[in-house]
Every structure is written in C-alpha cells, then in structure tokens.
N, C-alpha and C positions, 0 to 999 in steps of 0.2 A: 705527138709527144709519146715517149715510152720511158721506162725507168732508166735506161742507159743515159738519158739526157739529164737526169736529175741528180744534183749534188747539193744536198742540203747542209754539208759542212763548210763549204767554201764561202767565206764571208762576202765574196763578190756577187754570189747568188742574190744577195739582198741589197745590191747597190742601188736599185730603184724602189726599195720598199719590200713588202711581203711578196714572195714569189707566188702569187695566187694561182697561176696556171699549173704549176708543178703540184701545189697542194690539192688543188681540185682534182687532178688526174689521180693522185694517190688515193684520196678519199673515195673516188669512184671505183678505182680498179684494185688498189692495194692498201687498204686503210691500216694495215700492219705490214710493213715492208722491210725486208732484210737489206739494209743499206751498207755499201762498202765503206770502210773506214781505214785510212792509211796507217793509223796507229794500232789497229787491232785486226788480227787475221780473221776473226769471226764477224767483224762488222758490228752493226747494232741494228735493233729494231726501231724503226721510225713509226710512231703512232700519230695518226693525223685526223681520226674521226673524234667527234665530241664523245661518243660513248667510250671509246677506247681510252682517251685521255682521262676521262672521269673515272673509269674503272681502275686504271693504274694509280691515280692520285689518291683514291680512297682505300688502297689496300697496302699500307706500308709494310706489313708483315711479309708479304709477297714481293713487293717492289720497294727495295730499300734506298733511302736517301744517304744512309751512313756508309754502306759498304765500300763504294768507290766515290763517294760525295755526289753532289748534284751538277758538278762542273762537266761541260760537254766533252772537253778534251781529256786525254790521258795525262795523268800527273805523276811525278816521282813519289815513291812511297812515303818519304819523310814529310813531304807537303800534305799528302793525303792524311797522314796521322795527326797533323796539326789542324787541318780543316774539319776533321771529323768531330772536333770540339765546338764547332760553330753551330748555332741553332738551325740554320738552313740545312745542315748536313747531318742531322741526327734522326733517330727513330724513337718512338715510344719504347720505354718509360723515360729515357734520358731527355727526349724532346719536351715531354711534359714538365720535367723539372726546370729546364732552361726557360721555356715559354712562360711558365708561371711567375718567373722573376719580372717580367715586363708586361704581361698581358693586360693588367689594369690600367697601365698608361696609354694603351692603344684601344681601349673600349670605346663604344659609340658614346658613352657619357663623357669619357675623358676628351674625345674629339670635340664634342659640343662645347666644352668649357674653353676651348681654344678659339672658338668662332670669332670673337671680337678681335683677338690678336691677328689671326689670319686676314681678317678684313682690312685691318689697318696696314698690314704689310702690302696687300694687293693694291690698295688705294694709292699708297706711296709709290710703288713700282709703276703702276699705270700713269699716274700723274707725271712722274719723271719721263716716262716714255713719250708722253704727249708733248712735253717740252722739247724733247729731242726731234720728234716728228719723223725721223728716219733712223734706222739702225738695225742691229741684229735682234730679232724678237726673242730668240733663245736666251741671249745674254741679258736683255732688258727685263723680261718678264718671267719666262718659263723656268729658267735655271735658278734664279736668285730666291724665288719663293720657297721651294722645298728646303733649300739649304739653310735659310734663316730660321724656318720653323724647326727643323731637326736639331740644329745647333742650340736653339733656345731650350728645346725639350731636354736635351742632354745636359744642359747647363754649362756649355762651353762659353768662355769669354767672347764678347763681341769682336774683339780684336783678332781672334783666331778664325773667323768665318771664311775669310778669303783663302787661307791655307787649307781648311777643311774641303773647300769647294775644289781646290786644285788636286789634293789627294784623291777625292772622290772620282774626279774626271780620270785620273791616271789608272785607277783600278777598274772602274766600270767600263772604260772605253779602250782597254789595252790593245785590242786588235786593230784600232784606228791609228795610223802613223801620225796624225796630227796631235793626238794626245799622248802617244807613248812611242815616239820615234826611236828611243834608245833602250827599250826594255825597262823603263823606270817604274813599272807597276810593282816589282818586288821591293825596290827601295821605298816606294810609297807606302807599302804595307808595313815594312819595319818601322817607318817613321810614325805611322798611325798607332802602331803598338806602343811605341815609346810615348807618344802623346797621351794615349789612354792611361798609361801608368802615372804620368804627370797629373792628368785630370782626376784619377782616383785619389791620389795623394792630396790634391787640392780639396776635394770634397770630404775627405776625412778630417781635414784641419778646419775647413769652412763649409759646413753642410748647407745645402740650399733646397729650395722647393723645386726639385728637378729629378729627372730619371737616374742620372748617374749617381746622385746622392743616395737614391734608393738601392741601386745595384751594389754599392760598396758597404751597405748596412747589413749586418748579420740578420736583422729581421725582415729580410726581403721577401720571405716566404719560400725561397728556394735554397736556403742555406747560404753560407758565405761563398761567393764565387772566386775561383782561382784568378791570379793575375792575367794568365793567358785567356781564360774565359771572358774576363772583363774586356780585354783588348779586342777579342774577336767579335764580342757583342758591339763594341764601339764601331768597328769596321763595318759590320753588317748593317747596323742602323744608319750609319752616315751614308753609305753607298745606296742601300735600298730605299732610304727615305729621300734620296735625291733623284735617282734615275727614273723611277716609275712616273712621278709626277711631272718631272722635267720633260720626259718623252711624250707624255699624254697631252700636256698643255701645248706644246709646240706642234706635234703631229695633229692634235685636235683642231687647232686654229688653222692649220694648213687645209685640213678637210673642210672647214667652214668657209675658207676663201674659195675652195673649188666647188663648194655647194652653197652658193649665195642665198638660195631660197631657205636653207636650213639656218643660216645666220640670221635672216630676217625673221624667221619663226621664233628662234631663241630670243631675239630682241623684243618681239611682240607678245609672246606668250610666256609670262613668268613660271607657269607650271612646267615648261619645257626644261627649266634648269634642274628639275628633280630627276629627269631621265636622261639628259644629255650626258652627264659624267659616265654613266654605264656604257652608253653607246660609244663614247670616245674610247673608253678602256677596250671594248670589243673591237672597235675599228682599228685602233693603234696596236693592241696586244703588245705593250711595252716590253714585257719579258716574253720573248717568242718561244722559248723551250727550256726544259730542264731534263736532267738525266736521272734515271733510276737503275737499279741493278737487281735482277731476279734472284730471289733467295731459294726458290724451289721450282721445279718443273710445273708449267701451268699452261692451260689452253686459253688463248685470247683471240677472238674474232677469227676462229678457224685455224690459227697457227699454233704450234707448240714452242713455247719459249722455254729454254733450259736454264736450270740454275747457273748463275754466274753470267748469264747474257746481259749485255748492255742494252738499255731501253731508253729512247728519248721521246718525250711527250712534247708535241708541238701545239702550244696553245694558239699560235697564230693561224694554224690550220683549222683547229676545232672551233674557233670563234667565227668561222665562215662556213660551217657545215649546213649544207642545204636541207638536211633531214631535220634539223633543229630550228633554223632561222628562216623565216620567210623573206625572200629577196635579200640574201646576206650581203650582196655587193652594193646594196643601196645604203647610203649614210642617212640615218633617220634619227634625229635628236629626240623624238617622241616614242622610240620603240619600246614597247611594253606588251608582254614580259620580255626580258632580255637575259636569258640564262647563260651569259658568257662565262668563259673560264679564265678571264684575264687576271683574276686573283688566285688562280689555281683551281683545281677540279674538286675542291672540297677535301675532307680529311684533315689530318693533323697539320698540314703545311698550308692550309688556307690562309691567305695573306694576312699577316699580323697587323699591317698599317692600313687596311682597306678603308676604315671609316675616316682616318685623317687624310688619306689620299683623295677620297671623294669630296671631302670638305674643301680641300685646297683647290681642286679642279673646279667645283661648283662656285666657289667664291670668286676665283679669277675670272671665270666666264661671266658672272653676274657684273662684276665691276667693269670688265671690258664692254659688255652690252650696254651698260649705262653711260659710259664715257666715250666710246669709240663708235663712229659710224661704220667704218670698214678698214680692213688692212689690205694693202696692195703690195704684191711681190715686187721687189726692186732689183733683184739679181738672182743668180743661180742658187737654189736650195741644195746644200750639201748634206747628204745622209751620213750617219755614222757607218763605218765599215765594221759590221759585226754580224755573226750568225746567232747571237744570243739576245741582244738588245735592239729594239726597233726605235732608234733615236735620230734626231736631227742635230747636226753639228752646228750648222749656221743657216739663218733664214732672214735675209735682209728684207726689210719691209718699209713702207711708208704708212704712217698712221694718220688716218683722217678723223679728227674729233667730231663727236656728235653735237650739232648745234642746239643750244638751249631752245626749249619750246616757248613761243611767244604767246602772251596772253591776248585774248580777243575780247574787246569791250564794245558793248553796244549790240 
C-alpha cells in the first residue's frame, strides 16, 4: 500500500467498516498526511495518530471548530454562517456559553437519575425482540433506545417519537441513499427547526421537568437563547443523541457475535459490564472524524500546517494506535485502561452526552446478557454508506433466549 491508494473522503472506502489497513499505513508512515480533496485545491491534513488527534482536539485556539465548521465537506457560505451557531461548531468563549445551557442535564449525576428509566426501556425492547425471535436488531433494539431517551429528555410528546427518528435518520445518514435518496436532509433540517419552534412555544405555555423547558427559560444560566439557537440545539441533541448509541450498540453486538468468547465473558463476569461500553466505543468509533481549521501557522508531528488549512482528525484511526493500545485489533471487553478518543480527544468539545451514552450501552448489554443466550446473523449486514459515521443500517438476526436456571434439590 502507498498514499496514492488511500482515499479517506470516499464513503465507499468504509463499505466494509473502518479501513484499518489504510489507517495503519498512515499511522506508521505519515501520521499527518496532506490528502487530496476535490473540493479544495490545497487538500487537507489527515491526522491519524492518537497523539496528533489529541493535540488538535485540545487546542481550539489553534484548531478552530467555528471557522469552517466541523463538517468534513465544503459548504456554501450561508449554510456555514447558520451552522456556526450550533454548539458543535463553536469555539470558546461562545462554546462555553452554549454548553453551559445544557451541561447540567448531561452530567454523571443527571445520567444516574435516568438509570431506572433506561432500564425499563431496555427491558421492554429486549422482551419485544424475544417475542419476535427474528428481525432487524438495529430496528428492534439499537435505534429505538436512544431516540426514546433523548425525546423524553427534551420533553417531546410521545406521539412525535417516530417523526423525530425519521428526521434524525435523514440528517445523520445523508450520504446513504437508503436514508436520503432525494436530498431530503435539507428538508428534514427545516422541518426540525419548525418543530423546535413548536416545542419551545409548547414549553412556554406548559413548562415541564425537561431540558427544553430549561432552554426556553431566561434563567437557564446562559441567557435567553435565540429561536435559531434553540432550533440548532434541538437538531444537534436529537441527532447526536441517536447516532452514537445506535451505532455503538449495533456494531458492538456484531463484534460480540464475531467474538463469542467475549460475549460469554460478558455474561459470566458482571464486572465486565463496567469496561465493555468503553471498549465498544473504541472498537466502533461511531463518529469516525471531525474537521478543524488552522487559525495560525503551527508545527505538528514534523509538518508545518498553515493558517487556513483544513485539518481532519480521525478518531477511528487514533483508537487503534499501536503506540497507545496493546493489541489494538483484539476486541477485549475487559480492556483497562482504555484511553480511547471515541468521545473526542479532550478539550472543550469532549462529548457532552458521554455519561448518558455509556449508561445506555451498559444497560442494554446487561439486559441482553441476562435474557439472551446468543444472537445469530440471519442475512447480510448492511453498513451505512458514510465517511463520517460508522453505523449499521440493517442487521437481521435470530435471537436465542437464555433458558431459566433450574434449581437442584437434594
């Protein structure tokens, strides 16, 4: 392999999952690599080492999320200006103002308060799946859990969950023709902004014990948010709250099916449930990459990055860095320590919902391990066509229930 064979922008590069051979070659030979880009004459810098990704992530003054947003592709200026108001695409101090509006709702303490609710949702989803015995695991278990949780957290009426799920799919998986065959992601975004306005008006009339009620209140701690800021918050929380957990649970269960010994270990050792979610996040790397823009000339890993240069950090490469992880290609539910970068490399953009995501993954794994003996693949597993999200579109399975233990007398 050489760099001429590598195209990290082409979604088809990821058709079989993370392109480990390409990332391994780059980490070894060119951990910071000037990659061609059909949308930019100067290309972009691909950062694939753990050290490089962590360094870029922790230096927002040098590597901006705001300047050209975190979106990998080039966008029209009017769209950039709108997206620059979204938390994901801000730098401090604006980032601190917006994050302060929601940080309390995503703390470890706040996630712990949701534990019983998440458990009930998982119990219901798994019980329903066991009744069906066969079906699409993504649809039955992986996708519904995070959407129900985030919809309840936002205070959206239950009747709207399915619509939120459809909108989230259209936005998150826009490069996949199954989800966005007619360019409907822009229509979905506009409809979500309209829905956010409806929900904000509803919460002003009928306040509830939910995040969106807090966001429309002047006393949110961040000052009153504009209508567009509220709408962008709604889009970000709905999509991010869905995609990471959905991708992690579905890909994680696929890994456990391929590594039967790890599944048996998870079922036999309750302590493995404490470490397995982080190993799944490392293994899956559900968000594979984000963009930054250099704000000044800087030396990084022996290369000179110029002000204005496009930089893409590849978490999916950094999470398999041989310098940091012993046997990175081994899936180990008991891996500890596990300094993965699946929630970002630290710094201000360290994943807001990490505690909630880990809770959802851990709870689903525990319920599955208690009720299910094994899952068996029943047909082709179709991955999402994306250079950004490592997800599974469909995963047909047969679910074999765990038989109750018999009492032994005498």
